[in-house]
C-alpha positions as CSV (number, residue, x, y, z in Angstrom):
1,M,14.1,-3.6,33.4
2,N,12.8,-0.2,34.2
3,Y,10.0,0.9,31.8
4,R,9.5,4.3,33.4
5,N,10.0,7.3,31.2
6,P,11.6,10.1,33.2
7,H,10.1,12.8,30.9
8,F,6.6,11.5,31.2
9,D,5.5,11.5,34.9
10,I,1.8,10.4,34.8
11,E,1.2,11.3,38.4
12,K,2.2,14.9,37.8
13,L,0.0,15.0,34.7
14,T,-2.9,13.5,36.6
15,L,-2.5,16.1,39.4
16,I,-2.4,19.0,36.9
17,G,-5.4,17.6,35.0
18,A,-7.4,17.4,38.3
19,I,-6.5,20.9,39.2
20,L,-7.6,22.2,35.8
21,V,-10.9,20.3,36.1
22,L,-11.5,21.8,39.6
23,L,-10.6,25.3,38.3
24,G,-13.1,24.9,35.4
25,D,-15.8,23.7,37.8
26,F,-15.2,26.6,40.1
27,I,-15.4,29.1,37.2
28,E,-18.6,27.5,36.1
29,V,-20.1,27.9,39.6
30,L,-19.1,31.6,39.6
31,V,-20.8,32.2,36.3
32,A,-23.9,30.4,37.4
33,Y,-24.0,32.5,40.6
34,Q,-23.6,35.7,38.6
35,E,-26.4,34.8,36.3
36,Y,-28.6,34.0,39.3
37,C,-27.8,37.4,40.8
38,D,-28.5,39.2,37.5
39,N,-31.9,37.4,37.2
40,M,-32.8,38.4,40.8
41,D,-31.8,42.0,40.1
42,K,-33.9,42.0,36.9
43,K,-36.9,40.6,38.8
44,R,-36.5,43.1,41.6
45,N,-36.0,46.1,39.2
46,G,-38.9,44.8,37.1
47,S,-41.3,44.7,40.1
48,Q,-40.1,48.1,41.2
49,L,-40.8,49.5,37.7
50,L,-44.2,48.0,37.7
51,E,-44.9,49.4,41.1
52,Q,-43.8,52.9,40.0
53,E,-45.9,52.7,36.8
54,R,-48.9,51.7,38.9
55,L,-48.4,54.6,41.3
56,A,-47.9,57.0,38.4
57,R,-51.2,55.8,36.9
58,Q,-53.0,56.3,40.2
59,R,-51.6,59.8,40.5
60,I,-52.9,60.6,37.0
61,R,-56.4,59.3,37.9
62,F,-56.5,61.4,41.1
63,D,-55.4,64.5,39.2
64,L,-58.3,64.2,36.7
């Protein structure tokens, strides 16, 4: 007796599921990398703004 259902191939479904899981993990890594880059840009821009403010205050002090 053959108990195999021709319309339900578990190996194909397993392969599709594994591909979907890997795709989801890859997207998750891309999102995490984008957040990391955004945070680095914010820190870099924040330090540049602080440096510009410090220089602007020094210029005002020298002008007085």
